[in-house]
N, C-alpha and C positions, 0 to 999 in steps of 0.2 A: 055567828058569822059563817056564811057558806064558803067552803073552800073551792078553788077553781077546778073545773073538770079537766083532768089530765088529757083526755081524748080530744078536747076542743082547743086547748092552749096553742098548739103549733100550727093551727089552720092559717092565720094571717101570714106567718113566715113562709108557709108552703105556697100560698097564692102569690106572694111577692117573687118567690123563686121561679114559679111557673111563668109569671109575666116577664121576668128578666130573660129566661131561656127562650120564650116565644119571640121576644124582641131580638135576641141574638140570632135566632134562626132566620128571622126576616132580614136582618142585616147581612148575614152570610149569603142568603139567596140573592139579595140585591147585588152584593159584590160579585157573585158568580155570574149573574146576568150581565153585569157591566163588563166583566172580563170576556164573556162570550160575545157581546156586541163588538167589543174592540177587536177580538180575534176574527170575527166574521168580516168586519170592515177591512182588516188587513188582508185576509184571504181573498176577499172580493177584489180589492185593488190589485193584488198580484195576478189574479185570474184575468182581469181585464187587460193589464199590461202584457201578460203572457199571450193572450189572444191577439193583441195588437202586433206584437213582435212576430208571432207565428203567421199571421196574415201577411205581413210585409215580406217576411223571408220566403214563405211558400210561393208568393207571387214574383219576387224579385231575384231569387237565386239563379234562375235560368238566364238572366241578363249577363251573367258572368261566363257563359258558354255561347258559342255561335257556330252555325253550320257552315262548313266549307266544302267546295266541290273541286275535285282534281281534274284539270283540263290540260290537254296537250296544246300549248300555245306555239303557233308558227309565226315567228317575227318576220313578216314579209317585208323585204327591203323596199318594195314599191310603195308600201303604205307608210313606212317609217322614214326612210332616207333614200328617195329615188335617185338623188344626185351622187350619193356615196361620199359626201363630204365629211360625215360624222361631226358636223357642226352642232354644238350644244343647243343653240336656239332652235335649229331645225329638229333635233331629236325631241326637244321639249314640246314643240307645237305639232308633233306628228299625230296621225289619226289612230290612236291606240284603241278607241272604241271600235273602229273598223277591224283592227287586228283581233280583238276579242270576239266580235261577231263572226268573223271568218273562221276562227278556230272552233267556235261552237257549232257552226254549220258543218265543218269537217267531221265533227264527232257524230252528227246526225245528218248524213248527206241526203236522206230521202225527204226531208222536210222542205216543202215549197208553199208558196202563197204568203201574202203579207201578214194575214192574221195568224197563221201558224208560226211564222218566223218571229213575230212579236211575242208570242207565248214562249217560244224557245229561248229567246234572249232574256225573258223574264226569270229564268233560272238563276242567272248570275247578276250580282249587284253591279250597278253602273260605276261604283267606286273602284271596281276591280281594274278598270282601265287606268286609273291613276297609279295603282300599284305596279302595273306593267310598265308605265312610264318611268317610275322610280327605278325599277330593275334595269331598264335600258340605259338610263342616265348613269347608273352606277357601273354597268358593265356593257358598253357598246358592242362587245364581241358577240352578244346574243343575236344581233341582227343577221338574218339569213338562216338561223337555226331553229330547231323545235325543242322546247323544253316543257317539262311538266310543272304546273304551278297549282297550289291550293288557293282557290279564289273564293271570295266572300259570296255566299248565297243571298238572294233577296230576302226581305223580311217575311214574305208569305211562305216561301219554301222553308225558311228557318222555323216558323211557327208550326208548319206541317210536320217537320221532323221531330219537333219537341212535343208533339201530341196536342197542341193547342187548337188545331183545326181538325175536325172530324172528316176523314176522307170518305166515310160511308154516306155522307149527305149527298143529295142530288147536286149535279154540277152547278145549277143555278143558285144554290144556297151557300156556296163556298167560293173563296177568291182564287183557288187553285183549280185549273181546268183538268179534264180527264186526260188530255194529251200531256200536260205537265206531269201528272201522276205516272203515266207510262214512261216518260223520259227519266223521271226521278228514280223509278224502280229499276230501270236499266242501269243507271249510274250506281245505285246501291248494290246491284248484283255484281258489278265489276269492282266493288270496294272503292268507289270514287267519291263517296259522301262520308263526311266525318264531322263530329262535333268536337271543337277545340276551345281552349281558353280564349275568351273574347278580349284580346289585348286592345282592340279598337276602342272598347268602352273606356279604357283608362288612358289612351294616348291621343284621342281625337277630341275636337270640339263638337258643337252642336251641328246637326244636319237635318235636312228635310226628309232624308231617308233613314228609317229607324236603324237599319243594320250598320249605318255609317256614323251614327250619333254616339258621342262619348261625353264624359264628364270632366275632361282635363281643363277645358276652357273655364268651366264653372269653378273648379277647384282652385285654379290660378287666380281667378277673379275674387273668390272668397279670401284667399291668402293675402292678396294685395290690399283688399278692403280692411281686413282685420289688422294688417300691419299698420296702416294709417291710424286705425282706431286705437291700437295699443300705444303707439308712439305719442299720441296726443292725450288720450284719456288717463293713462296711468300717472304720468308726472303731474298733470293738472289736478287730478283727483286726490293724489297724495298731498300735494301742496295745499289744496283747499282744506283737507281734513286736518293737517298739522296746524294751519292758522286758526281754524275754528276751535280746535281742542286745546291748543297750547298758548296762543297769543291773543285771540280775539277777546275784547272786553264783553262782559255780560250786560247787554243792553237790549232795547227793543229791536234795533236794526239787526243785531246778531240773531235774535230769536226769529225775526222775519225770514232771514236767510235759511235757518235750519228748517223752518216749517215748509218753505218753498222746495228745499232739497228733498224732503220726505214726500211732498206731494208730487214732485216730478218723477219720482221712482214708480208712481202708480199711473202715470199718464199713458194712454194707449200709444203704441209705437207708431201708428200711422200719423199721429199729430207731429211727431218729429220729422216724418217724411214731408209733410206739408210745409213745415218750417224750413227744411233744407231746400225744397223747391222754390220757395219765395226768396230766401236769403242767398244761398250759395249759387243757385243757377240763374235766377232772374236778376238778382242785384249784382252779384260778383261776376257772373258770366262764366262759371266753371262748366266745362263740357258735361252734357248729360250722359248717363250710363257709364260713368268713369269710376274706377275704384277710389279716386281722390274724393269725389263728392259723396260716394257711399260711405267712406271712412269717416268723413266729417259728420254726416248724419248719425251714424252709429256711435260716434264719440259723444254727441249730445245725449243719446239714449242711455249709454252706459255710465256716464259720469255720476249720476246720483247713486247708483249701486256701488261704485268704487269708493265714493266719498263716505257713504254710510258704513261700508265694511272697514275702511281704513280708520274711521273714528272709533269704531268698536275695538279694533286692534290696539289703538293708542290708549284707550281707556283701560284695557286689560293689563297694561304695564303698571306694576305697583307704585304708589306714590313714594315709597321708601327709596326707589332708584333715583328719582328726581331729587329728593331731599339729600341723599348721600352725595350726589354730584354737586349740588349747590353748596353743600357744606365744605367740599374740597376746593371751592372757589371758582367753579365753572360758571360761565354765563348761561343765560336761558337758551341761546342758540346752540351752544356747545352741549348742553344737556340733551336737547332734542336731537341734534345731529349725531352725537357719539353714543348715546345711551337709549333714548326712547325709540328712535327710528329703527336701529338694528333689531331691537327686541320685538317691535311691532311689524317688521317687514314680512314675516311669514303669513300673518293674517292679511296683510295688504295684498300680497301676491295671490292668496287664495281668493280674495274678493275680486281681484282683477281677472283671474282665470274664469270665475263664474260669470262675471260680466261679459267676457269675450265669448263664452259658450252661449249666453243668451243672444248676443249679437250675431253669432254664426247662424242661429236658427231663425232669424227674423227675415221676413220677406215683404211685409206691408210697407215699411219706409223705403225700401229699395224699389218697389213698384212705382212709388210716387216720383222718384227721380229718374225714371226711364230705364232702369236696369232690366226691364222686362223685354227689351228688344232682342230680336234674333241675332246672336253673335256666333259666327262660325269660326272665327280666327282666335288663336290664343293671345290674350293681352300680354304685351311686352313692357308696358310702363303704367304709371298711375293715371295717365290721362287717356289711355286707349279705351275704346268701347269694351265693356265687359259685362258679364252677368255673374250671379252667385248661385251656390248650390240650392238654397230654398226656392229661388226664382226659377232655376232650371227645372226643379220638380213641378212647379206651378205650370210652366210652359208645356212640359211633356204630358202632364195629367189632362190638359185641355186638347190633346191631339186625338183624332179618331182612330188611328191605327192601333190594332191590338198589341203590336210589338212595342209601342211607346208606353203602354201600361206596364209592361215588363220592365222597361228601362226606368220608369218612374219609381217603381219599388226598389230597383237596384240603386238608383241615386239616393233614395231615402236610407238605404242600408249604409252607403258610404257616409252620408251626413251623420247618421247615428253613431257610426264608428268614430268619427271625429269628436262628436260630443262626449262619448264615453271616455275617449282618451283625455280630453280636457278636464272632465270632472274627476277622472282617476288621478290626474296630475295634481289637482287641487287637494284631494284627500291625502295623497302622499306627502305633499308639502306641509300640510297641517300636522300630520302625524310625526313627520321627521323633525320639524323645527319648533313644534309647540312646546312652550315652557310651562311647567306647573309651579305655581307660586304658593 
């Protein structure tokens, strides 16, 4: 009988080991590729988001500063109060535009001709006349005196000072004339031109003139709209979630409701705008472009999100809590009200804040109910005409003036700041009140 060859005996085990090691190497390479793909995707997402933020901030940060020009204003009594009565109505209706133009002419007395004077007046914003009116109404003692005031420059001059307009271009290719460049240089040489914090952007409503346009009207409109949304959607959403999770019987009708709630969460927001237009405006007759109707529409849109989040928070409460309360003789309502609801409330609040953040950024449903109208006044009630921040961004983005592009990005920065605050509040609430079971 032939004995086995010692040199050939370990060959099968060696081949098996090589196959196993080759397979392990392939698996490790595949895992490294998978991790690399995931890392590349995450880095790509961060790069795109960073590029988006950089583009918005680089375009919009200049909206927070504005050019002002210092002018010696002579409050001519003949133009303001020729009778000398100091009557408030007379002072309110006085010709402050004439006062402004006269003071500008006094600064450049050699300018003559209608065309040249129109260009000279184009250095100062027309809204400066209203500022002068407010000063006189506050202090009538200014009448007959001369005082220095920093007045708002027009959007073209502002863009020139900020470097958005190339002054080296031929006169026919820029909106600022050569004469205006000469006058502006003279004012700069006398230290009469200055860039200051643009408080108008945060204290005024919309305007046809870019230098006078602000976001306060849109901010107040968004606040009133979200207030209506929160007051209606949170209690209704929480009540619906409690009923479906704790009291509703398991049958086909309940299953149909759950399916519809999940489907409504994925419905395009413009559909809710069409529903609000047909029901709240055409049927119930609620005024168009009002925070009340906007809040009702956004309530319909955010209810599915709040219901789903609230149900998930209720499910996260351990069954032992319910069983212990029932074992102590508590009723089903007492169990829910005194034990389940307090423990689930942080998750419900988080879902509500996320729903509100989504509602804050929506514009399509608000466009359908008329909140796209030009609103210059600050809304004072739920039925006053109003607009919202996303709609204000939409309106300014459609304007041809270069200064409105700057304010569009500035309004987006304000909107993003609100969204970041709301999402940060949701994260803080979740981390502070979350219970580990």
